[in-house]
C-alpha positions in Angstrom: 0.2 0.6 -0.2 1.4 3.0 -0.9 1.0 6.2 1.2 -0.2 8.8 -1.4 -2.0 8.0 -4.9 -1.5 11.1 -7.5 -4.0 10.8 -10.4 -2.2 13.3 -12.6 -1.7 13.8 -16.2 1.1 15.7 -16.2 4.2 13.9 -16.4 6.5 16.6 -15.2 4.1 18.0 -12.4 2.8 14.6 -11.3 7.1 14.2 -11.0 7.8 17.6 -8.9 5.1 16.8 -6.6 5.9 12.8 -6.3 9.6 14.6 -5.9 8.3 17.0 -3.2 6.7 13.9 -1.3 9.1 11.3 -1.6 11.3 14.0 0.5 8.9 14.4 3.3 9.3 10.5 3.4 5.7 9.3 1.7 5.6 6.8 -1.2 3.9 8.1 -4.0 2.2 6.2 -7.0 1.3 8.3 -10.1 -1.4 7.8 -12.0 -2.0 9.5 -15.6 -5.7 9.3 -16.0 -9.0 9.3 -13.9 -10.2 6.0 -14.8 -6.9 3.7 -13.9 -6.8 5.8 -11.1 -9.9 5.1 -9.8 -9.0 1.3 -10.4 -6.4 1.5 -9.0 -7.4 3.2 -5.7 -10.2 0.6 -5.8 -7.4 -2.3 -6.1 -4.6 -1.4 -3.4 -6.7 1.7 -1.1 -3.5 4.1 -0.3 -3.9 6.3 2.5 -4.4 9.5 1.0 -5.5 10.2 -2.6 -4.5 13.9 -4.8 -6.5 14.8 -7.6 -6.2 16.6 -10.9 -9.8 17.7 -11.4 -8.8 18.1 -15.9 -8.0 14.2 -16.3 -8.4 12.2 -19.8 -10.9 9.5 -19.4 -13.1 10.5 -15.8 -11.9 13.9 -14.7 -11.7 14.7 -11.3 -15.4 14.9 -9.7 -16.3 11.9 -12.1 -13.3 10.0 -9.6 -14.2 11.4 -6.8 -18.1 11.0 -6.9 -17.1 7.2 -7.5 -14.3 7.4 -4.8 -16.9 8.7 -2.3 -19.8 6.0 -3.5 -17.9 3.0 -2.8 -17.5 1.6 0.6 -14.2 0.3 0.3 -12.7 3.4 -1.2 -14.9 6.7 0.9 -13.4 6.8 3.9 -10.1 7.6 1.8 -9.4 11.5 2.3 -8.5 13.0 -1.4 -6.5 16.8 -1.6 -8.3 18.0 -4.7 -4.8 19.7 -6.8 -5.8 22.0 -9.5 -5.3 24.7 -11.5 -9.3 25.8 -11.4 -9.5 28.1 -9.0 -13.2 29.2 -9.5 -14.9 29.0 -6.5 -18.3 26.5 -8.5 -15.4 24.1 -8.2 -14.3 24.3 -5.2 -18.0 24.1 -4.2 -18.8 20.9 -6.2 -15.1 19.7 -5.2 -16.5 20.4 -1.1 -19.8 19.0 -2.3 -18.4 15.3 -3.6 -16.6 15.0 -0.2 -13.2 16.1 -1.4 -11.0 16.6 1.9 -8.8 19.5 1.1 -8.9 21.4 -2.6 -5.8 23.0 -3.2 -3.8 25.3 -6.2 -1.1 24.0 -7.7 0.9 27.1 -7.9 0.1 27.1 -4.1 1.2 23.5 -3.7 4.5 23.9 -2.5 3.9 25.8 0.4 0.7 24.2 1.7 1.4 20.2 0.0 2.7 18.5 3.2 1.3 20.4 5.4 -2.2 19.8 4.1 -1.6 16.3 3.6 0.1 16.0 7.2 -3.2 17.6 8.1 -5.9 15.0 6.4 -4.4 11.9 7.3 -2.5 12.5 10.7 
């Protein structure tokens, strides 16, 4: 079981976040599309999921909805990690059960603190 499942389609951003998190001692698995991320979370539940919104196959909102409806994954904390900074996206993520919502530009400053708070 990995500590964190990062569902992110940008390879460069995924590697940036992975390196940042591994420096903090977390093990990180990366999946590049929504459907594969959802399947991975179901097959091998991580301690936390970092989820982009704009993904191929299933978008982050669809993945989040599926995760929170499925008994085997509903308790996994999910932090949205995205460039979308509009209020409607934030509200939709919270309504679907996201534990936190971070903007990628702020991630270097807030990501590790948010993860520590969510997974203790």
